[in-house]
N, C-alpha and C positions, 0 to 999 in steps of 0.2 A: 594698766597702777591707778590713773587719776578717780576714779571711780571707787577703787578703795582704798584712798589714803587723807584723812586719815582711820589706823584702820583701830577695831574696839577689837576690844579683848572680853567682855562682856559674852562668855558663853554664848545670851540668846539672840545676841547680836548678831553672831559666827551662825547660830542656825539657822536665822529666816534670811539671809545673807547668801547662804548655800542651797537651800531649798529656794530660794528666785533662782539661781545657780542651771541647777537641776531643773524645776518648768523650763526654761528659756530648750533647753536641749533638749528635751522628750521636742520644745514645741520646732523648734527648728529638722527636728528626723523624723514628724510628721511629713513636714513640708514639703523633704522632699520624691523628685519624679522619681521615674524605673529609669532614668540614662542610667548606662552600666554604669561604673567607678571609673573606665576609664574612660567615659564619652564624657570629663568633670576635665574643665583646668584645676591646675595647681591650689591655688588655690581654696578655692570648694571643693576637692580634695580633702587638702588640711585640715579643711571647719570640719567635711562631712566627721573624720575621728575625735579632732577638738571634740565634737558635743558626741558622738558614740561613747569616745572615756566619761568623757566629765556623765553623761546618763549612770559610766554600770562599779562604775570609783563617789562619783559624790554619798552615797549613803553610806559609806562603809566612815568614811569623813564627818555625818552627817549623827550615825553610832554615839560615836567617841564626843564628840559636840554635848551633842543628847542625852547620854551620863554626865556632861559634866552644868545640865541647868541645875541652876540652885532652887530651892525647897518653893521661892517669893513667883519662881519663873513658873515656876512651872501650871501654881493655883487647885484647880478642881483636879487635875489629872494626875495617873498615880507616872512614878520614872516607869514600868512596865508595860505600860498606853501608849506612852514617845519610843518605845523603843518596836513597837506591835507598828505603831504609825512607814517609821524611817526602813524596818526589812520589807513593809510593802512597797514602800519606792526601792529596794532592791532589785527587790516581782516587775515589777514597772522599769526599772531596766533595763529589766533584762530580756525577756518582755520586746522590751523595742528590737535590744539589737538581731532579737530573730527574726524581727514582721522585716527591717532592714538586707537581712542573711536567706527570706523565703525574695522579697521585693525582685532583687542581684540573682534570678535563678533564671534557668530559657523560663520565660510566655511565647503564652496567640498571640499576637499580635490582635487580631480577629479577638478572639475573647477580652482581650484587655477596653479593646475600641468596644465592644458591649457592656462590660461590665463599667469602664471609667466615669460617670456620672453615681454608682450603687457606691464606690469607693472612696467619692471628691463627701460624696452627701456625712460616711465613716468616719472621713476624716475631720469634713468639719466641728464632726460632733463633738470627737471627741479632743481639738483643741479649743473649743466652747470650755471641753469641762477641765482642760488642762488651767485656763486661764480661773473660771471658778475656783479650782481649786486655788490658788495662788491669791486671789484678789479678799475672795472668802470662804474661807477651806467648813466652816460651823455651818456655812448654813445654805451644802452642799444634802438632795435630797435621794439618800443610793437604792434606796427604792425603785423610787420613780427610774433614773440614772439606769440601775441594772434595767429596768424595762423599757427603756428606748434600745439604750447598745442591744441589747436581745434582738427588738422587731429589724433591728437594720442590718441584723447579721441573717437574722431568720431572708429579708427581703437580698440579702446579697449569694448567700445560698441556694436564694429560687432559680435568682439571673442566673446564679453557674452553671446549676441542673439543665437548666432552660436555651442554654446557650449549646452543654456538650450535646444534651439529646439532638439535638435540630443538628447539630452538624458529625452527626451518626461516627464520629470517630475519624472521619476521612483526610478532615482537614486541619486534625491536634496526633503527634503522638502522644503513646504512654508515660512520658516524660513532661512534656509535657502538660495535661491531665495533672498527673503528679503531684509540680509543683503546682496548678494552683488552689488544690484541695489546698497543697502544705502554706497556696496563702491564703486563706480563709484559717484556717488555726490558726495562724497568727497574727491573725484581724480579732481572730477569740479570743488566742490566750490576751493580747492586748484591751478591750475589750474587758474583758476578767479583772485581769487586775489592778486596772483602773475604780469601779465597784467595789477591789476592798481594798486597796487604797481609800477613797470615800467616803465607808462604811470608818475602820478607821480613822480618819481625819476629826470625823465626830466628837472622837469623848483627846482630843486638848481641850486643855482650855488655852484658847489661840492669842482669849480676848487681855488674858494673864500674860501669858506671854510677849507680846507686843508693847507693853505697858511700857513707857516709860522710869529708867533708875538709873541712882547715879549714885 
């Protein structure tokens, strides 16, 4: 409560505050390991559920506040551009939820061990992008971002194929193989959503939105 007192009812201030909360929740969810839900403490499980709820529902609140932004806060951006940006936030939120579900599926411990460095590299890259979007969204280059994320995913997919081929299907069940490709698809979904989000973030006049108004 103390973090939000006194509460500002200026739409542009509320919009920015909700946006920070969204990025914070996505960052938390990305940092989760593959520990089963029942392996977490009660407090940890509650935090996971809270941040998952935030990632999915905050874009709906942002859409409402975005429609209330005054013209002076929009600057050179148009209302529909702000709504497009919020729609991409929503897509990212649902992709994050899908990633959590894919992580929870049964995986081969051997395959997870082999791919851990590649998955960590992907996660670190996504976390840095989220941080950049939270601090300076106008400076992000979505084309460079797209190239980097696709290169990371290509390496991850190649490592999965290599590991699956080396196992010759002896140590992996059909379910584990399917779940690993499901996990790869979830990583790809988050990456593509993040690229689209960065692209639409560039259309918003963040400098004007951050200006102090009384």
